[in-house]
Kinemage of the C-alpha trace (Angstrom):
@kinemage 1
@onewidth
@group {chain A} dominant
@subgroup {mainchain}
@vectorlist {calphas} color= white
{ca met a 1} P -0.019 -13.496 -2.849
{ca glu a 2} L -2.151 -11.203 -0.740
{ca pro a 3} L -1.497 -7.536 -1.549
{ca asp a 4} L -0.214 -6.612 1.913
{ca arg a 5} L 2.270 -9.454 2.359
{ca leu a 6} L 5.826 -9.870 1.089
{ca asn a 7} L 5.744 -13.604 1.592
{ca ser a 8} L 2.387 -15.207 0.938
{ca pro a 9} L 0.712 -16.511 4.108
{ca ser a 10} L -0.382 -19.521 2.054
{ca thr a 11} L 3.225 -20.694 1.716
{ca phe a 12} L 5.065 -22.665 4.349
{ca ser a 13} L 8.478 -21.010 4.171
{ca met a 14} L 10.271 -17.769 3.398
{ca asn a 15} L 13.871 -17.458 2.204
{ca leu a 16} L 15.867 -14.462 3.400
{ca glu a 17} L 19.517 -13.475 3.050
{ca val a 18} L 20.840 -12.106 6.329
{ca leu a 19} L 24.444 -10.955 6.697
{ca gly a 20} L 25.566 -13.180 3.847
{ca his a 21} L 23.663 -16.255 5.024
{ca glu a 22} L 20.734 -17.793 3.168
{ca leu a 23} L 18.170 -18.541 5.860
{ca gln a 24} L 14.791 -20.190 5.609
{ca phe a 25} L 11.957 -19.429 7.988
{ca ser a 26} L 9.027 -21.802 8.263
{ca gln a 27} L 5.521 -20.431 8.628
{ca asp a 28} L 2.192 -22.000 9.475
{ca pro a 29} L -0.523 -20.631 7.182
{ca asn a 30} L -3.142 -22.736 8.976
{ca ser a 31} L -2.393 -21.322 12.404
{ca lys a 32} L -4.694 -18.806 14.072
{ca his a 33} L -1.738 -17.359 16.007
{ca leu a 34} L -0.167 -14.120 14.752
{ca gly a 35} L 3.311 -15.330 15.687
{ca thr a 36} L 3.489 -17.959 12.961
{ca thr a 37} L 3.969 -15.475 10.104
{ca val a 38} L 6.990 -13.314 9.231
{ca trp a 39} L 5.966 -9.664 9.668
{ca asp a 40} L 7.416 -6.656 7.882
{ca ala a 41} L 8.926 -4.955 10.927
{ca ser a 42} L 11.180 -7.964 11.575
{ca leu a 43} L 12.564 -7.676 8.043
{ca val a 44} L 13.216 -3.946 8.473
{ca phe a 45} L 14.890 -4.669 11.820
{ca val a 46} L 17.263 -7.367 10.601
{ca lys a 47} L 18.205 -5.420 7.476
{ca phe a 48} L 18.905 -2.374 9.677
{ca leu a 49} L 21.389 -4.497 11.646
{ca glu a 50} L 22.945 -5.678 8.409
{ca lys a 51} L 23.457 -2.114 7.159
{ca asn a 52} L 24.893 -0.778 10.429
{ca cys a 53} L 27.128 -3.637 11.581
{ca arg a 54} L 30.395 -2.358 10.076
{ca lys a 55} L 31.005 0.207 12.817
{ca gly a 56} L 29.361 1.630 15.902
{ca arg a 57} L 27.370 -0.150 18.576
{ca phe a 58} L 26.139 -2.909 16.245
{ca cys a 59} L 29.511 -4.140 15.004
{ca pro a 60} L 30.319 -7.769 15.964
{ca ser a 61} L 33.320 -6.763 18.073
{ca lys a 62} L 31.001 -4.843 20.412
{ca leu a 63} L 28.117 -7.343 20.369
{ca lys a 64} L 30.136 -10.549 20.784
{ca gly a 65} L 28.870 -12.421 23.851
{ca lys a 66} L 26.116 -9.938 24.683
{ca arg a 67} L 22.978 -11.514 26.124
{ca val a 68} L 19.828 -10.760 24.131
{ca leu a 69} L 16.201 -11.609 24.821
{ca glu a 70} L 13.691 -11.428 21.987
{ca leu a 71} L 10.080 -10.801 22.992
{ca gly a 72} L 7.343 -12.217 20.766
{ca ala a 73} L 9.962 -13.859 18.562
{ca gly a 74} L 7.435 -15.540 16.264
{ca cys a 75} L 9.436 -17.100 13.438
{ca gly a 76} L 12.743 -15.839 14.876
{ca val a 77} L 13.960 -13.433 12.183
{ca ala a 78} L 15.145 -10.588 14.436
{ca gly a 79} L 16.828 -12.938 16.881
{ca phe a 80} L 18.911 -14.503 14.136
{ca gly a 81} L 20.114 -11.053 13.113
{ca met a 82} L 21.567 -10.518 16.602
{ca ala a 83} L 22.977 -14.070 16.812
{ca leu a 84} L 24.799 -13.614 13.500
{ca leu a 85} L 26.508 -10.576 15.048
{ca gly a 86} L 27.826 -12.719 17.905
{ca cys a 87} L 25.098 -12.355 20.530
{ca asp a 88} L 23.713 -15.132 22.723
{ca val a 89} L 19.976 -14.883 22.077
{ca val a 90} L 16.991 -16.271 23.957
{ca ala a 91} L 14.020 -16.161 21.582
{ca thr a 92} L 10.741 -16.228 23.505
{ca asp a 93} L 7.064 -16.475 22.705
{ca gln a 94} L 3.848 -18.130 23.853
{ca ile a 95} L 3.795 -21.899 24.009
{ca glu a 96} L 1.640 -22.271 20.868
{ca val a 97} L 4.373 -20.673 18.758
{ca leu a 98} L 7.366 -22.542 20.196
{ca pro a 99} L 7.313 -25.661 17.952
{ca leu a 100} L 7.583 -23.538 14.804
{ca leu a 101} L 10.172 -21.237 16.374
{ca met a 102} L 12.286 -24.218 17.486
{ca arg a 103} L 12.146 -25.678 13.983
{ca asn a 104} L 13.467 -22.418 12.529
{ca val a 105} L 16.201 -22.154 15.142
{ca glu a 106} L 17.407 -25.732 14.646
{ca arg a 107} L 17.348 -25.613 10.836
{ca asn a 108} L 19.055 -22.247 10.443
{ca thr a 109} L 21.616 -22.811 13.196
{ca ser a 110} L 22.621 -26.062 11.518
{ca arg a 111} L 22.841 -24.342 8.133
{ca ile a 112} L 25.006 -21.505 9.493
{ca leu a 113} L 27.426 -23.832 11.287
{ca gln a 114} L 27.758 -26.123 8.256
{ca met a 115} L 28.600 -23.203 5.989
{ca asn a 116} L 31.080 -21.754 8.490
{ca pro a 117} L 32.736 -24.668 10.339
{ca gly a 118} L 35.065 -23.511 13.090
{ca ser a 119} L 33.890 -19.916 12.873
{ca asp a 120} L 33.169 -18.109 16.133
{ca ser a 121} L 31.310 -15.187 14.534
{ca phe a 122} L 27.934 -16.799 15.201
{ca gly a 123} L 26.768 -16.511 18.791
{ca ser a 124} L 23.898 -18.749 19.827
{ca ile a 125} L 20.124 -18.833 19.864
{ca gln a 126} L 17.815 -20.857 22.076
{ca val a 127} L 14.066 -20.909 22.634
{ca ala a 128} L 12.035 -20.355 25.804
{ca glu a 129} L 8.402 -19.854 26.734
{ca leu a 130} L 7.580 -16.398 28.041
{ca asp a 131} L 4.101 -15.091 28.737
{ca trp a 132} L 4.379 -11.404 29.551
{ca gly a 133} L 4.048 -10.812 33.263
{ca asn a 134} L 4.624 -14.460 34.198
{ca lys a 135} L 7.177 -14.307 37.031
{ca asp a 136} L 8.206 -17.953 36.688
{ca his a 137} L 8.906 -17.561 32.968
{ca ile a 138} L 10.858 -14.365 33.592
{ca arg a 139} L 12.922 -15.957 36.349
{ca ala a 140} L 13.675 -18.991 34.165
{ca val a 141} L 15.394 -16.950 31.439
{ca asp a 142} L 17.782 -15.451 34.034
{ca pro a 143} L 17.589 -11.661 33.621
{ca pro a 144} L 18.952 -9.040 33.273
{ca phe a 145} L 19.917 -8.907 29.591
{ca asp a 146} L 22.222 -6.582 27.685
{ca tyr a 147} L 19.614 -6.163 24.946
{ca ile a 148} L 15.863 -6.704 24.765
{ca ile a 149} L 14.487 -6.781 21.228
{ca gly a 150} L 11.073 -7.222 19.637
{ca thr a 151} L 9.261 -6.519 16.395
{ca asp a 152} L 5.538 -5.940 15.933
{ca val a 153} L 4.815 -6.958 19.516
{ca val a 154} L 2.263 -4.174 20.099
{ca tyr a 155} L -1.019 -4.198 18.214
{ca ala a 156} L -3.626 -3.685 20.959
{ca glu a 157} L -3.991 -1.370 23.954
{ca his a 158} L -4.300 -4.146 26.530
{ca leu a 159} L -0.770 -5.361 25.696
{ca leu a 160} L 0.975 -2.092 26.563
{ca glu a 161} L 1.147 -2.453 30.350
{ca pro a 162} L 2.152 -6.165 30.400
{ca leu a 163} L 4.881 -5.390 27.836
{ca leu a 164} L 6.227 -2.517 29.935
{ca gln a 165} L 6.273 -4.526 33.161
{ca thr a 166} L 7.971 -7.469 31.427
{ca ile a 167} L 10.664 -5.209 29.954
{ca phe a 168} L 11.293 -3.765 33.431
{ca ala a 169} L 11.608 -7.262 34.902
{ca leu a 170} L 14.087 -8.350 32.224
{ca ser a 171} L 16.202 -5.186 32.312
{ca gly a 172} L 19.197 -3.965 34.222
{ca pro a 173} L 20.457 -0.378 34.500
{ca lys a 174} L 22.492 -0.722 31.279
{ca thr a 175} L 19.995 -2.689 29.169
{ca thr a 176} L 19.354 -1.404 25.640
{ca ile a 177} L 15.880 -1.976 24.190
{ca leu a 178} L 15.429 -2.287 20.414
{ca leu a 179} L 11.861 -2.432 19.104
{ca gly a 180} L 10.492 -2.409 15.572
{ca tyr a 181} L 6.892 -1.439 15.080
{ca glu a 182} L 4.393 -0.834 12.296
{ca ile a 183} L 1.721 1.784 12.971
{ca arg a 184} L -1.704 0.166 12.623
{ca ser a 185} L -3.721 2.088 15.198
{ca thr a 186} L -2.994 5.781 15.794
{ca ser a 187} L -4.565 5.598 19.254
{ca val a 188} L -2.431 2.627 20.369
{ca his a 189} L 0.638 4.191 18.785
{ca glu a 190} L 0.230 7.471 20.684
{ca gln a 191} L -0.402 5.740 24.004
{ca met a 192} L 2.619 3.525 23.435
{ca leu a 193} L 4.898 6.503 22.756
{ca gln a 194} L 3.636 8.355 25.810
{ca met a 195} L 4.238 5.305 28.003
{ca trp a 196} L 7.733 4.689 26.650
{ca arg a 197} L 8.798 8.323 26.885
{ca arg a 198} L 7.692 8.482 30.526
{ca asn a 199} L 9.854 5.494 31.388
{ca phe a 200} L 12.761 5.436 28.923
{ca asp a 201} L 15.059 7.636 26.931
{ca val a 202} L 13.623 7.047 23.469
{ca lys a 203} L 15.410 7.558 20.153
{ca ile a 204} L 13.740 6.954 16.802
{ca ile a 205} L 16.071 5.593 14.141
{ca pro a 206} L 16.002 7.800 11.022
{ca gln a 207} L 15.135 6.153 7.734
{ca ser a 208} L 18.552 7.109 6.358
{ca lys a 209} L 20.000 4.492 8.720
{ca met a 210} L 17.686 1.762 7.424
{ca asp a 211} L 18.157 -0.480 4.425
{ca gln a 212} L 17.267 1.321 1.205
{ca ile a 213} L 14.671 -1.285 0.207
{ca phe a 214} L 13.496 -2.674 3.544
{ca gln a 215} L 11.927 0.460 4.999
{ca his a 216} L 8.615 2.292 4.975
{ca pro a 217} L 7.290 5.465 6.689
{ca ser a 218} L 4.795 3.434 8.729
{ca ile a 219} L 7.500 1.132 10.128
{ca gln a 220} L 9.655 2.647 12.856
{ca leu a 221} L 12.590 1.374 14.879
{ca phe a 222} L 13.212 2.565 18.439
{ca ile a 223} L 16.317 2.444 20.630
{ca met a 224} L 15.529 2.926 24.313
{ca gly a 225} L 17.483 2.992 27.550
{ca ala a 226} L 16.690 3.460 31.207
{ca lys a 227} L 15.970 6.928 32.530
{ca arg a 228} L 17.485 8.143 35.748
{ca ser a 229} L 15.285 7.512 38.784
{ca glu a 230} L 14.814 11.270 39.327
{ca glu a 231} L 13.363 11.665 35.830
{ca ile a 232} L 10.964 8.744 36.293
{ca arg a 233} L 9.743 10.171 39.597
{ca glu a 234} L 9.124 13.574 38.034
{ca asn a 235} L 7.216 12.008 35.139
{ca ile a 236} L 5.038 9.899 37.430
{ca glu a 237} L 4.228 12.830 39.700
{ca gly a 238} L 3.502 15.047 36.706
{ca ser a 239} L 1.142 12.545 35.116
{ca asp a 240} L -0.595 11.618 38.405
{ca his a 241} L -0.270 7.941 37.365
{ca lys a 242} L -2.604 8.509 34.429
{ca ile a 243} L -2.026 8.379 30.701
{ca glu a 244} L -2.088 11.887 29.315
{ca lys a 245} L -5.113 12.842 27.254
{ca val a 246} L -4.499 12.289 23.565
{ca lys a 247} L -5.662 15.278 21.576
{ca thr a 248} L -8.009 14.677 18.720
{ca ser a 249} L -7.095 15.823 15.231
{ca lys a 250} L -9.611 18.677 15.553
{ca glu a 251} L -8.105 19.887 18.811
{ca glu a 252} L -4.619 19.727 17.316
{ca glu a 253} L -5.772 21.709 14.308
{ca glu a 254} L -7.303 24.383 16.528
{ca ser a 255} L -4.221 24.605 18.744
{ca gly a 256} L -1.841 24.545 15.794
{ca glu a 257} L 0.016 21.520 17.183
{ca gln a 258} L 1.251 18.515 15.260
{ca ser a 259} L -0.137 15.079 15.910
{ca thr a 260} L 2.137 12.575 17.646
{ca glu a 261} L 2.560 10.692 14.393
{ca glu a 262} L 3.668 13.873 12.600
{ca lys a 263} L 6.096 14.670 15.417
{ca val a 264} L 7.601 11.180 15.175
{ca ser a 265} L 8.083 11.447 11.425
{ca asn a 266} L 9.581 14.925 11.660
{ca ser a 267} L 11.873 13.929 14.517
{ca thr a 268} L 13.669 11.440 12.299
{ca gly a 269} L 14.820 14.258 10.091
{ca asp a 270} L 14.726 11.955 7.085
{ca val a 271} L 11.104 11.475 6.142
{ca asp a 272} L 9.984 14.032 3.602
{ca lys a 273} L 6.694 14.392 1.779
{ca glu a 274} L 8.015 12.570 -1.270
{ca asp a 275} L 8.673 9.427 0.823
{ca cys a 276} L 5.035 9.320 1.883
{ca lys a 277} L 3.502 9.605 -1.578
{ca pro a 278} L 1.831 6.442 -2.887
{ca val a 279} L 3.330 4.898 -5.984
{ca thr a 280} L 0.939 5.555 -8.855
{ca asn a 281} L 2.943 5.008 -12.049
{ca phe a 282} L 3.654 1.304 -12.452
{ca gln a 283} L 3.878 1.172 -16.246
{ca asn a 284} L 7.541 1.993 -16.655
{ca glu a 285} L 8.885 0.937 -13.261
{ca lys a 286} L 9.511 -2.512 -11.874
{ca leu a 287} L 8.842 -2.722 -8.150
{ca asn a 288} L 10.720 -5.157 -5.934
{ca asp a 289} L 8.771 -7.587 -3.757
{ca phe a 290} L 9.003 -5.441 -0.635
{ca glu a 291} L 7.744 -2.322 -2.430
{ca val a 292} L 4.834 -4.281 -3.909
{ca arg a 293} L 3.939 -5.499 -0.459
{ca arg a 294} L 4.153 -2.088 1.135
{ca thr a 295} L 2.080 -0.448 -1.618
{ca gly a 296} L -0.584 -3.104 -1.126
{ca ser a 297} L -0.486 -2.491 2.611
{ca met a 298} L -1.081 1.236 2.095
{ca ala a 299} L -4.010 0.534 -0.191
{ca ala a 300} L -5.502 -1.915 2.293
{ca arg a 301} L -5.183 0.661 5.062
{ca leu a 302} L -6.927 3.304 2.977
{ca leu a 303} L -9.764 0.955 2.094
{ca arg a 304} L -10.165 0.015 5.730
{ca asp a 305} L -10.580 3.650 6.708
{ca val a 306} L -13.125 4.512 3.986
{ca lys a 307} L -16.643 4.824 5.360
{ca ile a 308} L -19.459 4.440 2.881
{ca ala a 309} L -22.595 6.382 3.840
């Protein structure tokens, strides 16, 4: 097992219990496409749904029959979380990923229906090709949707604008957007937050609302909704159609301001300094698989940032 993975990329499947169902997600360790591996943010996302489905907006009685589109579905983990709560999900990705995604959908749908014959608690999940910005693909899935979801869909700057335009094209005035994201690049992360906050009402889910095991300070979940047209116009005019300058750490230090990442963490109200400390005493404590993976991920990130003169 590689130190920064929960499920080894060299294996062909991952078992996961979701809302009382034992699901199995196939992977393709020989693929060069990022979508053929289960990523951490999708696990945090689906376990968040599991923890918060007893009451509130994520209970089955409120989600039953809601139309959901999953962007960059990959192996389909997040989409199955919504389908198990009664939603009708369209899981989308690029054409290279679809065969694996379809295999996961067919296998797990069959397993769920066999274990619960006659039950109407499970919604539905189907697969469709969707390249961001492709008008024909967008038209084919028949927007707007009640929910748009995605996990770990942003990892490079050039994806930000196509993602935003695709979300706009798929949305209606009452669409709720749920995105899970792991911070890998501070620059991309800050630009992403600026872009989203100009165009949506953005709420960051506090870690206290996440599953006790499936969470980490570097993985964040966002709930977003449409802003009023007046607010969007003011934001566009104020920014002069340009992305605001991101302050460097030195400039922030001189001005006494917090970095965007610090503001995000503090805004949750649940991330304290103890949560961010690396685990250093392994002798008397047994870590679960997710904690082992996350600790390895932190170490890998630190090693990546070390510059040897």
